[in-house]
VEXRODREN-282285 format. One record per residue: x, y, z of N, C-alpha, C in turn. Coordinates in steps of 0.02 Angstrom, whole numbers, plus 50000, padded with zeros to 5 digits. Example, Ala and Ser with C-alpha at 12.3 -4.5 7.8 and 13.67 -1.06 7.14 Angstrom:
BEGIN
506604971650390506154977550390506604983550390/506424988850354506844994750357506455000250394/
REM end
This chain:
BEGIN
526784657949302526864662349360526134662149355/525754658849420524734659649418524824664649418/524344667849391523844674949433523194672149455/523294678549503522534676149555521984679649494/521364673449493521344672849433521254669049365/521614667849357522104663349298522344653149327/521684652849386521784647549412521574640149367/521444635349417521284627949369520794630549347/520294633249365519624633449360519594637449271/519954642149255520224644949222519814643449165/520184636149131519634634949077518904633349064/518634631749106518224628649137517784633749125/517624641849183517374646349178517174648549082/517544647849045517614650648961516994642048957/517474640748978516894634048912516154634648938/515954636748976515264637449029515054641648974/515444649248996515144658048963514954651748869/515524648348838515544650948781514764641848725/514794639648805514094635148810513344639648789/513224636048731512324641348717512244640548713/511694633948771511364630148812511514628548912/512224634348896512084635848982511564638248970/511134633949078510594638849115510714647349129/511474646349143511634653149193511954656849155/511444663649163511494669649108512474670849149/512764677249154513244682049194513324686949228/513334686749281512894694049305513754697649308/513544705249275514174708049281513614716449310/514334718049364513994725549396514634729249371/514064733149335514534736549284514714745749329/515314747849316515214753949326515824759649275/515604764149301516304769249207516374768549168/516524768149086517024768349065516744760849029/517134759148954517044760948894517324746448921/517514749048987517434743248995517164737949006/516774740849022516224733349056515704735148959/515824736948948515424735448874515834732048848/516494731248839516934727648794516714721048814/516744718948898516624712548904516024706748933/515314713348894514794710748875515114710248815/515294716048775515334711448714515654705948694/516054705348731516534697148725515994691448770/515444690748838515354684948841514864684048787/514334690848769513994687248701514114686248641/514794688448621514874685548556515204679748585/515334673648635515624667748645515044666148659/514204667148639513734662648632513364666248735/513844666348756513434668348834513224674148829/512464673948912512184677748907512414685248990/512264688248971512394695549012511764697149049/511844696249142511354700949161511504706349199/511524713749205511724718849191511924722949276/512224723949333511984729049365512254733749333/511734737849294512054742949298512104749549350/512634753049377512764757549419512564762849395/512144767349452511754774449424512194779149410/512194784549360512954790149391513534788149344/513834780349338514154779749314514414775449253/513974769049233513794762149189513314768849145/514064765349056513714764749016512764764948962/512584768748956512004765948918511844761748871/512614760548813512684753948807512694749248819/512544748048837512534742048890511674737648874/510764742948890510604738148864510454737548795/510944738348752510604736548706511404730448659/511654729848759511984719548714511954716248773/511844717848847511434714748899510554707848882/510774703948900510124698648897509444706348956/509844708948989508944713649041509804714949126/509684722149091509924727449121509544728549184/509854730749265509354735649299509644740249307/509364746049336509874753749337509824753749413/510434754749468510354752449527510784757649547/510864758949645511284761349642511954757949683/512264758049690513034757249714512924753449790/512644758949815512244758049898511574750349887/511724748349844511204742749844511654738149838/512044734349867512464727149878511584721349867/511404723449922510654717449916510014717449893/510204718349852509734724849759510134718749719/510624721749723511304717149664511104707549685/511174706549738511224702849765510864695949689/510024701349747509414702749740509054697749693/509294702249669509454705149542509554700649524/510254697049539510424689249506510324683249518/510024685549601509874679149625509304675549582/508614681749576508094681549532508354679049463/508704680749454509024680549359509384671749333/509354671049391509814660549404510414665149400/510764667849420511864667749381512024664249450/512434663149438512914659949468513414663949492/513744665249432514404668549408514254678049427/514924679849425514834688449436515284691949426/515364695449372516014697949374515844708249373/516474709249404516304717849392516814721549378/516214726249289517304730349269516774738249286/517294742849245517184748449272517644751749332/517714759649322517804763649394516984766549422/517344765149482516944768449538517164775449562/516874780749572517184787649582517564786149658/517724784349701517854781049758517824790149821/518244794649809518084799049842517304798849820/516944803049767516444805749758515764802449816/515994795049821515624787749838515914791249907/516154791749954516354789850024516704798250021/516844803050003517104807150035516844815650056/516084814049982515934820749977515044822450019/515134822650087514624819650111514534814850158/514254814550162514024808650202513874800950155/514304796750164514054789850098513504790450132/512864787550180512494786650217511984788450182/512034794250164511294797850158511194800750075/512114800550056511824802149997511794796749934/512034789749961511924780749939511464778549959/510884779250029510504777250053510564772050051/511234766050051511284761050044510634754750095/510654747250030510174742550124510424740450172/509974736350168510414734550249511024728850253/511074725050191511654723250146512434724250135/512364728750122512684735150116512934738350164/512774741650219512674741450284513074737350338/512914729850332513264724050365514184726250338/513684725050241514734721650237515024730250226/514834734950239515204741450273515254746250297/514934745250334515004746050403515654745950449/515704739350459516304738550525517254742950465/517144742350381517584748350362517644753750363/516954758450366516784763550349516194769250412/516184762950466516244763450547516574764750582/516684769750622516894764550705517734765950717/518384766450772518514767550756519094765250722/518964761150726519534753750664519314753850623/518774761050597518784760050531519454760750450/519644755450395519724756750336519544754750270/519434760650252519034760350191519814759450102/520114756250125520614755650095520514749650041/520344750749961520014748249904519894739749927/520494737049937520774727749947520264725149993/520314729650069519634728150117518964732050079/518684731550049518074734750010517854728949945/518024728849935518044725949844518054717649884/518574716549936518434708549983517834709750019/517534713650067517144714150071516354712450029/516184715349970515814715049933515764706249899/516854701649884516444698649854516154691549905/516464690549991516124688750036515174689250018/515004696050013514184694650005514284693049951/514304692849886514014689449867514044679849893/514814677649912514714671849923514334671449966/513904671250029513694673550062512904668350011/512814671049973512474674549924512184667449885/512854663049872512934661349830513174660149770/513614662849756513694667449726514584666549687/515074665149637515534665449623515644673349616/516304673149621516444684149606516884681849543/517184677649472517464680649448517884686749416/518704685449388518624691349347518574693249285/518604700749277518154701849215518664696349130/519424695549172519884698349120519604685749126/519354683849154518884678549138519054676449087/518234680049065517724681348980518004687648951/518704691248993518364694148905519744695648910/519984687748912520794689448907521244695348862/520884692248822520904700248736521244705548766/520764707848805520964716548833521744715648902/521984713048892522394709348942522954711348868/523254717048908523944716248858524844714448842/524944714848788525574711248789526404713548777/526634709648796527444714648795527664716248748/527804723648754527884725348711527834732448667/527974735548639528274741848599527404747148575/526784747948621526354748048559526094753248515/526764758648538526394765948508527034771348515/527224773948446527684778448466528534774248426/528924777648472529524778248486530054770148512/530544768148503530714762748577531194766748601/531104765948664530924774748729531854771848760/532384778848726532734778548710533074776448812/533844778148819533984773648859533964779948929/533734786548913533414790048964532744792348998/532774784348943531654787048953531854782649015/532094772248979531744770249011532334766849067/532624772749115532854774849183532164776849192/531864784149188531334785049217530724780049200/530864773449143530444770249172530264767149234/531214763849252531324755249273531534761249346/531774768549393531414771449425530514770149451/530024772349412529464772749381529184764949426/529224765149391529224756249431529184755249487/529764755649524529894751349577529204756549621/529454762049641528874765649682528284765449669/527924766049603527284760949592527254755049636/527614751149604527294743549662527234745249729/527644750749739527844751349812527214752149817/526904756749809526234759949837525884758049789/525494753049747525284746749741525214744849832/525564739749853525764734249903525454738049957/525654747649962525354748650002524624752450006/524264749749969523394746149902523354759149943/523784758149912523734768149874523534771949838/524044768349768523664769749678524224763849656/524144764649605524324760349559524764761649482/524694772349488525024776149412525294779149494/526064782849442526404787149442526824792449411/526974796149386527304798449340527754803349363/528314805449327528854802049339529374806449280/529794810849323530204816649244531184815949266/531624816949243532234813449245532724810849319/532094805249333532014804349379531784807049455/531344811149445531124813149496530484809649486/530254808149549529124807049560529054813949586/528524812749520527884819749492527574820249556/527114814549537526274812349584526184807249575/526244805749628525854796449634525114796049656/524774792949605524004792849607523994791849680/523454793049717523044788449794521914789349766/521624792149807521054791649800520654795149717/521024800749731520774805549673520994800449601/521144795649584521094789749509521834797349461/521874791649416522414789749387522534798549363/521544800549328521744805149273521834811249292/521654809249387521744815349449522674820049442/522844811849465523594812549449523954815449419/523414816049344523944817549265523794822549263/523274825049272523284832849274523584837549301/523634836249420523994838349427524704839349408/525124832849366525564830249357526064837849297/525124841349231525444844749213525264852749242/525114852449327525194859049346525874859549375/526064852649405526684852349455527294853749386/527104850749276527844847849278527754853749199/527954862549210527714865349127527834864149093/528604860749113528884858549020528534853049014/527934849049031528124842349020528544838048983/528784833648960529114829648916529214823448983/528874819249045528454816849106528484813149070/528494807049095528154796849098527794796449136/527254792149133526844788049167526614783549172/526944780349263527234773849225526264769649288/525954765749265525434760849284525424753849273/525534749149345525674744749343525154741749403/525334731449396524734731549469525094731549516/524644726449575525044727049638525044721849638/525704722249692526234713349693525554710249709/525474702349684525014696649710524494701649697/524184704149631523584705849608522954700849607/522394703749629522034701049635521494700449574/521584699349547521194699749438520344701749433/520104701449515519294700349498519044704949519/519774710449527519354717149529519874722849546/519824730849533520524734849534521234733049491/521084729149426521654730249401521484733749371/522454738349330522764743949290522104744949240/522304750549200522004749249145522144754949111/522214755849024522374761848991521794764748918/521534768848928520994767048871521084775848843/520804780048788520944783348756521084789448827/520414790948851520554797248917520914795048980/521714790748968521974789248986522614794848924/522604790348838523124795648824522954802248813/522214804348831521834810148806522324814948866/522094812348914522644816848956523034817548972/523534812548968524184814048963524614819748938/524404819148848524314823948779524104829948834/523594833048833523354839448898523854841948916/523954835049003524424840749011525194838049016/525344838048971526144837248913526434830448929/526394824948944526664818848969526724818748890/527364809548895527644809048815527684802448823/527484796648870527624791848879527244789448914/527044782748910526494777448956526964771048981/527234769649003527574765749057526684758949065/526474753349057526144746949081526254738949093/526174740349124526434731349148526064726149121/526314722949073526084716449003525744710849044/525314709349015524664705049048524594702949110/524594710549114524174711949193523854720249209/523734721249117523264729849127522924726149063/522294733149073522074730449052521794735248998/521944735948925521904738948855520984742048835/520844742548831520024747848828520284748648752/519924751248721519734755248627520164755048591/520724748048596521284748048580521594752448520/521104750248466521414752948439521044760648431/520864763048472520894772548463521364771548527/521474769948549521764771048618522564773548558/522634767848510523504766748496523614774748443/523044774448425522854778348366522924784348403/522524787248459522684793148478523514794648510/523744789248535524314789648529524874791548498/524544788348428525414787548389525224796248332/524354798348364524324807948358524924810648392/524874807948444525064812348500525634813248497/525954808548477526404808448494526924805848549/526454800948579526484797348651526834788448637/527174789148694527444782348699527194779148729/527004770448698526704766748741526984759948754/527334757548829527634752548807527324752148878/527274741448841527214738248915527614733148920/527944733248973528464730249008528144724049071/528704720249084528474712749135529294715849177/528834708749247529174713349305529964705049289/530234703849243530764700949208531024705949204/531024711349121530874715349091531584720449158/531224722149208531414726149236531984725149266/531844720149322532504717049323533034715349297/532574714249236533504714349217533924718949199/533174725049177533694730449172534064733249206/533814732849302534254733149365534754729049348/534944724549352535404723049321536054721049306/535594726049234536304726949189536704734849215/536124736049235536394743949301537084746649333/536674737549353537064736949422537814732849417/538044730449380538394724649327538994733149307/
REM end
């Protein structure tokens, strides 16, 4: 099955990055976390060059020692991002890292706080103002993609350049899921897929067949913290999946050391993620922390979930 971001031009993109004489650097829009750092490292390690728009208040300063050039800019300066990449000869742009949507949109006036430029106002205005406003992730990110397209740049999936960050199927840490845990995973998977299909969130927590919390705008870490407050006995499971027909260019489910630490602190004992469609950052540290905390991490695909459901119905 071909996923978005893995079309017929996938190999062409990778070959372009690996070509040391390529005149065009890759543009990276970097948000919070280690994901943008690992993407930049992979591109440079493959012989490519990176010009980075580092989002103020989000991106890591580690990018300055990896990329050819870094420009620190606000999240609302979309026109500035595009002009910067154009001046640097960028033809392909990728986005990596988290943006704290609740802080950006709902803590005071978005226009006064982030001082968006004219391109950002044109890009986001129809989605954030007026009677028919709609600020769901997919709509906002597609609007950004269209803005780059208008600037004669192609937005590519970050995993096109760092495919090894996508986790493979199997048990990654801890013990093999018991029948009880597998039942929770199977049930939680169905709920999480429905939430993702409605562009609400991609993560749920579950224990004994009862969904404890569903991720929305607050993000995964806040969802986990709330779960710890609601289920003080612990022993719950976090299930994180991709959206149906996931667009791999943005909003790909991701876990890392902070996810494991948050689950441990809140009393969780297992994490189930979707194989081939979930990014695992800082893999060695993440799995080491999980082993130390006794947290099971398992990567499953939809076919396995369907097979489990068929066996349960038989």
